[in-house]
Each structure stands twice: as structure tokens, then as C-alpha cells.
N, C-alpha and C positions, 0 to 999 in steps of 0.2 A: 682364714678370710676374716677381715674386720667387719663387725656388724655395722649397718648404716646408722647414721645419726637418728633417723626415724626409729629404728629398733632400740637404740640406746636411750631415746626419750621415753620409751615405753609404748611405742606404736600409738594408735589413735586414742586409747584411754589415757596414756601418759601425757599426750599433747593436750587433750581436753582438760586434764587436771592442771597443767602448766598455764594454759590460757585462762582458766577460771581464777587461778591465783594471781595472774598478771593483771586482770581487770580489777580484782579486789585491791591490789597494791596501787594501781593507777588512781582509783577513787579515793585513796587515803593519802596520796602524794600531793603535798601542797603546791608543787610546781606545775603539775599537769591536771589535777583533778577537775578544774573548771572546764576543761575541754570535754570531760566525760560525764559530768553531772547531768547535762540535758538529756542524755540517753536513758537515765533512770526513769524518766516519765514515760518511756516507750520500751517496755520489756521485750517486745518483739524485735525492736531494733538492736537491743543488747544481744539477743539471741542470734540475730543475723551477723552481727560483728564477730561474735565468738565463732560461729560456723565458718565464716570467711577466714578468720585468723587460723583456725585449726586446719582448714584445707590448704591455706597458703604455707603454713609451717610444715604440714605433712608432705606436700609436693616438693618443697624446697629442701627437705632432709632425706629424700629418697623413698618416701612412702607411696603407697598405691592410692594417690588422690588426684583429683582434678580440681583446680582452682578456677572458678568462673567469675571471680570478683574483678574489680578495677585494678589497674597497675598502681604501683607505689606513687609515681608522680601524679596520676589522676586522682588517687585517693586523697593525697595531701595538698593538692593545688589550692591556692588561696588561703591556706591555713597559716602561712608565715610562721612555721614552727622554728623556735630559736634553738641555738646550740644548747642552752641551759635546759630547755624542755627535752631535747633529744637525749642529753646526758641523764636526766631524771628517768626517762624511759629505760635507758640502758641499765641504770641501777635497779629499776624494778624487774627487768628481765633476769638479772643475776640473782636478785633476792628471791624471785619466784622459783628459779631453778634450784637454789639451795633449799628452799622450803619444801620442794618436791623430792628432795633427796638425790638430786642429780650431781654427779661427780664433777671434779675440776675439768676433766677432758671434755665433757659435754658442755659445761659452761663456756669453755674457751671456743668451742665450735659455734655455739649460739651467738657469742660475742662477735665472732668473725662474720657471721651472716648479717648481724645487725649493723656492723661497721660498713659492710659492703653496700648497704641500702641507704646510708646517710645522705648521699648526694641526691637521692630520689625523694627525700623527705624534708630536709631542712631548707627553710626559706622558699618553699614552693609556692 
């Protein structure tokens, strides 16, 4: 039996590591960092975003998690995220996965999830 993507990500600890790296990369990415910089003044908000991201990713990859955050369209409504910004985030996801030592198969599965959400995020 093939392990779930959740398990291949390293369960909750691996997902937390991935999300931490992803936020770090977003803050350094010139295409999207302006969207994230305001949160630095609110560490509790950054923590909340990370917790929601971890729960969302855990639930969506077969883990024992319950996501209580907003839907993707609700979260991104009014942000008018461009295709270029979306691609920058995709690049950050793959870079974070590589930095966390995740293999090509896991990266491909993460990419598949990210692409499936594009319509819920871009130009909302």
C-alpha cells in the first residue's frame, strides 16, 4: 500500500517545516513579498496563517486534520492575484519542497494540488 501524501510529507512535523520554509520564501520573493510584509507587524496573524496552512495541507493530503479556515475563493477574494504572482508562489512551493528534502514524486503531487486550486485563487 502506498503511503499517503501526508505521510510522505513527514506528517504534521514535515508539513510545519514546509510551511515555515514557504513563508520564508514568500517574504524573499520580489513578486509576492509585498502581499506578506504587512503580516510581519502582526506575529499572531503570521502564526494563524501558518496554522491554517498546515491544517489545510494536512487535510488535503490525507492527514488526520480538520481545517476550519475559509475556502480558497473566500480567502483570496478581492486580492486580484495575477498569473505571475501565482507562478511565483508555485516556484516557492517547489523550492520549499526541495529545501525540505522532499522527492520529485512528492513535489509533483504538491504541484498537482496547487494547480487544482488555481481557479479558486487567481483573479478572485
